[in-house]
Backbone as a ProteinNet text record, in pm:
[ID]
protein_1_A
[PRIMARY]
MAEQEHISVSKHYPASLVPRPVLVGPVPRAGNVARVRLTEFWERMRGQFGEAYAESVAQDYVIGSLGGRTVNQALADGEDTKVVWRAVCDAFHIPERMR
[TERTIARY]
4047.4	3992.1	4072.9	4096.9	4139.7	4053.8	4114.2	4034.2	4014	3889.2	3860.4	3886	3911	3940.2	3824.5	3764.1	3652.2	3693.5	3630.7	3672.5	3572	3613.7	3526.4	3527.1	3399.4	3395	3458.9	3436.5	3499.2	3666	3725.8	3873.1	3925.6	3831.1	3854.5	3812.8	3709	3626	3642.9	3639.5	3632.4	3483.8	3469.4	3337	3242.1	3283.2	3176.2	3122.8	3177.9	3163.5	3098.1	3070.6	2988.9	2866.1	2769.5	2655.6	2566.8	2484.9	2410	2251.8	2199.9	2050	1996.7	1884.7	1788.4	1633.2	1598.3	1470.9	1371.8	1281.1	1170.4	1049.2	1004.6	867.7	902.9	795.7	803.9	817.1	882.1	899.9	749.9	730.9	590.6	602.3	513.5	521.9	351	290.2	131.7	99.4	158.3	153.9	225.9	297	402.2	283.5	224.2	126.3	24.6	-34.6	-136.3	-106.4	1.8	61.2	62.4	125.7	132.7	-13.6	-100.4	-238.2	-310.5	-281.8	-348.2	-272.5	-146.6	-110.7	-138.2	-145.9	-206.9	-356.8	-416.5	-576.8	-569.3	-479.6	-502.7	-433.1	-325.4	-308.6	-413.2	-496.7	-602.4	-691.6	-735.4	-811.7	-803	-660.5	-620.6	-611.7	-588.5	-594.8	-701.5	-812.1	-952.1	-1001.2	-995.2	-1074.2	-994.2	-875.2	-779	-738.6	-630.5	-595	-671.6	-716.6	-840.6	-956.7	-1008.4	-1129.4	-1139.6	-1042.2	-1014.4	-1037.8	-1002.1	-1019.1	-1136	-1186.9	-1338.8	-1426.1	-1418.4	-1504.2	-1498.5	-1360.8	-1337.3	-1400.8	-1382	-1468.5	-1596.9	-1655.4	-1794.3	-1887.9	-1857.3	-1963.2	-1991.8	-2113.1	-2157.1	-2194	-2127.3	-2159	-2248.2	-2334.2	-2444.5	-2379.7	-2305.6	-2233.2	-2131.5	-2085.2	-2005.1	-2080.4	-2209.4	-2271.3	-2315.6	-2324.3	-2372.5	-2244.2	-2108.9	-2008.1	-1952.6	-1850	-1750.6	-1673.5	-1554.5	-1441.9	-1349.4	-1334.1	-1248.6	-1318.3	-1434.2	-1489.4	-1478.3	-1482.5	-1441.6	-1318.9	-1226.5	-1080.4	-1045.3	-1084.7	-1073	-1121.6	-1218.7	-1285.4	-1226.1	-1123.1	-1048.6	-1087.5	-1169.7	-1239.1	-1111.2	-1125.6	-1013.7	-999.8	-898.9	-896.5	-933.4	-960.8	-985.9	-1141.9	-1194.6	-1345.5	-1397.4	-1314.2	-1349.4	-1326.4	-1230	-1198.3	-1328.6	-1365.1	-1490.5	-1609.9	-1624.6	-1749.5	-1730.8	-1655.7	-1618	-1650.8	-1599.9	-1606.4	-1740.4	-1826.4	-1969.3	-2042.2	-2005.4	-2083.7	-2064.1	-1957.5	-1930.7	-1916.9	-1962.1	-1982	-1859.8	-1745.6	-1596.6	-1608.2	-1560.4	-1560.9	-1471.3	-1504.7	-1428.2	-1264.5	-1223.7	-1094.5	-1007.6	-1105.3	-1014.2	-1013.2	-1051.4	-1069.7	-957.2
-1536.8	-1578.2	-1542.5	-1628.2	-1586	-1513.4	-1421.6	-1333	-1430.3	-1450	-1528	-1432	-1475	-1404.1	-1417.3	-1309.8	-1344.6	-1407.9	-1496.7	-1570	-1537.8	-1466.8	-1458.5	-1555.8	-1593.3	-1710.7	-1684.7	-1560.1	-1520.1	-1531.2	-1516	-1543.1	-1668.9	-1790.4	-1909.6	-1987.7	-1935.3	-1988.3	-1874.6	-1938.4	-1852	-1778.9	-1668.8	-1584	-1692.5	-1742.1	-1842.3	-1964	-1976.6	-2088.7	-2079.6	-1929.9	-1880.1	-1873.3	-1958.2	-1925.8	-1803.3	-1779.5	-1655.9	-1669.6	-1599.5	-1616.5	-1613.3	-1700.5	-1754.3	-1691.9	-1604.9	-1565.5	-1656.2	-1713.7	-1797.1	-1740.8	-1743.2	-1658.5	-1528.5	-1455.9	-1316.3	-1239.5	-1128	-1017.6	-962.3	-988.1	-922.3	-764.7	-732.1	-581.7	-532.2	-613.2	-582.6	-515.8	-587.1	-555.2	-396.3	-374.8	-225.6	-144.9	-160.6	-56.2	-61.9	-156.6	-145.7	-41	-93.7	11.9	156.2	182.3	315.5	390.4	308.2	356.6	368.9	290.8	291.9	416.9	442.7	544	663.3	682.1	812.7	802.7	734.7	730.9	799	774.9	799.4	934.6	994.1	1120.4	1212.9	1177.3	1243.2	1253.2	1143.7	1146.9	1247	1241.1	1329.4	1505.4	1518.9	1623.1	1699.8	1611.6	1650.9	1693.2	1572.4	1588.4	1614.9	1626.8	1636.9	1493	1496.2	1370.1	1286.2	1353.4	1267.3	1251.7	1340.5	1330.2	1217.8	1216.8	1147.8	999.8	973	817.1	804.6	885.1	896.3	862	960.2	918.9	774.9	712.6	589.9	482.6	503.4	419	398.3	523.4	542.1	574.7	633.9	683.3	566.3	529.3	426	498	437.2	508.4	408.5	457.2	376.2	328.1	419.2	337.6	255.1	224.1	122.8	3.2	-1.4	-122.7	-113.7	4.4	5.5	-16.1	17	-35.7	91.5	105.1	207.2	193.1	318.8	290	170	178.7	76.1	-60.9	-86.5	-206.8	-241.6	-147.3	-162.9	-187.6	-115.2	-136.7	-297.8	-321.8	-459.3	-567.2	-535.6	-635.2	-625.4	-537.5	-547.5	-463.7	-375.3	-274.3	-177.5	-149.4	-59.3	88.9	129	254.3	374.9	357.8	478.7	463.1	344.6	338.8	369.8	356.2	415.5	546.8	627.6	765.6	824.3	803.5	844.4	842.6	741.4	710.7	807.2	855.8	924.6	1090.1	1104.6	1224.7	1274.9	1159.7	1178.3	1196	1135.5	1125.3	1292.8	1323.6	1460.7	1548.2	1554.3	1656.4	1738.6	1648.7	1743.1	1789.9	1899.3	1974.6	1885	1881.2	1805.1	1829.8	1939.3	1995.5	1923	1900.9	1844.4	1683.2	1637.8	1463.8	1411.3
2465.8	2317.8	2208.2	2121.2	1998.4	1889.3	1831.7	1739.3	1611.9	1571	1443.5	1331.2	1227.1	1075.5	1015.7	948.3	848.2	705.8	686	550.7	455.1	338.9	235	143.7	110.2	-3.2	-115.1	-166	-301.6	-315	-198.5	-197.9	-227.8	-194	-214	-313.6	-389.8	-510.4	-619.8	-727	-855.2	-846.9	-883.7	-919.4	-949.9	-1035.7	-1117.8	-1048.8	-916.6	-843.7	-722.4	-674.4	-583.2	-571.1	-489.1	-501.4	-510.4	-582.6	-591	-539.9	-504.1	-475.9	-616.8	-594	-714.7	-661.6	-766.7	-773.9	-839.8	-781	-850.5	-863.5	-975.2	-1042.4	-1027.7	-1067.6	-1105.2	-987.7	-994.1	-894.9	-847	-722.4	-695.3	-710	-800.3	-818.7	-784.8	-813.1	-791.9	-644.8	-547.6	-405.2	-397.1	-446.9	-428.5	-505	-618.8	-689.5	-590.9	-524.4	-435.8	-322.1	-271.8	-137.7	-191.7	-306.9	-365.4	-352.2	-412	-439.2	-279.9	-206.9	-40	-12.9	-10.6	48	-5.1	-127.3	-208.6	-145.7	-141.1	-95.7	13.5	136	259.6	259.9	156.6	174.2	131.6	26.3	-9.6	68.6	174	263.8	374.9	432.6	532	473.6	343.5	295.8	282.7	267.2	234.4	381	488.7	584.1	726.9	710.2	822.4	889.1	940.7	1008	1105.9	1191.2	1295.6	1199.1	1162.3	1072	964	889.6	774.6	828.8	965.2	1016.3	1053.7	1113.4	1166.6	1040.5	928.5	809.7	769.3	769.3	703.8	777.7	921.2	994.1	1039.8	1023.8	1085.6	962.4	862.6	773.5	655.6	676	568.4	442.6	321.5	186.9	98.7	70.3	-13.6	-148.6	-239.6	-367.2	-321.6	-192.6	-157.7	-118.6	-127.4	-100.7	52.5	101.8	249.4	321.7	284.9	357	417.1	495.2	529.1	438.3	440.2	363.5	388.4	526.3	587.8	553.3	548.8	517.5	370.7	276.9	135.1	106.3	170.8	139.6	186.6	310	357.1	258.9	201.1	104.8	-41.8	-40.9	-153.1	-271.9	-229.4	-355.3	-392.9	-511.9	-563	-494.2	-465.4	-406.5	-473.9	-627.9	-708.1	-697.7	-678.5	-655.6	-526.9	-407.1	-297	-276.9	-332.1	-339.7	-397.1	-504.9	-601.7	-523.6	-446.4	-352	-258.1	-203.2	-88.6	-139.5	-261.4	-305.5	-361.5	-413	-413.1	-302.1	-200.6	-73.2	2.9	-13.8	69	-18.9	-149.1	-260.5	-275	-287.4	-308.1	-451.6	-474	-597.7	-688.9	-807	-916.3	-932.2	-879.4	-930.9	-803.5	-695.4	-566.4	-563.7	-687.9	-699	-752.7
[MASK]
+++++++++++++++++++++++++++++++++++++++++++++++++++++++++++++++++++++++++++++++++++++++++++++++++++

């Protein structure tokens, strides 16, 4: 079988004619910020409760100030991570310096 040569488009066309990817609309940044906040939230939960217990608290503990929802339910409903973290801190009497 004959070896095929890789042909670069830029070798055959001037740079001004080479198609460039076009971004349509704004660059989505809000999702990135939300992911960072969510990552930080879970780091705080694990730091406070430990790896396994943090997940248990999030899944099983109903918090009144979250409208009678668990952490997981509140986050799934789109509640701000700061609001959820403050509710966890209040429910578990986490000292102010640890918040």
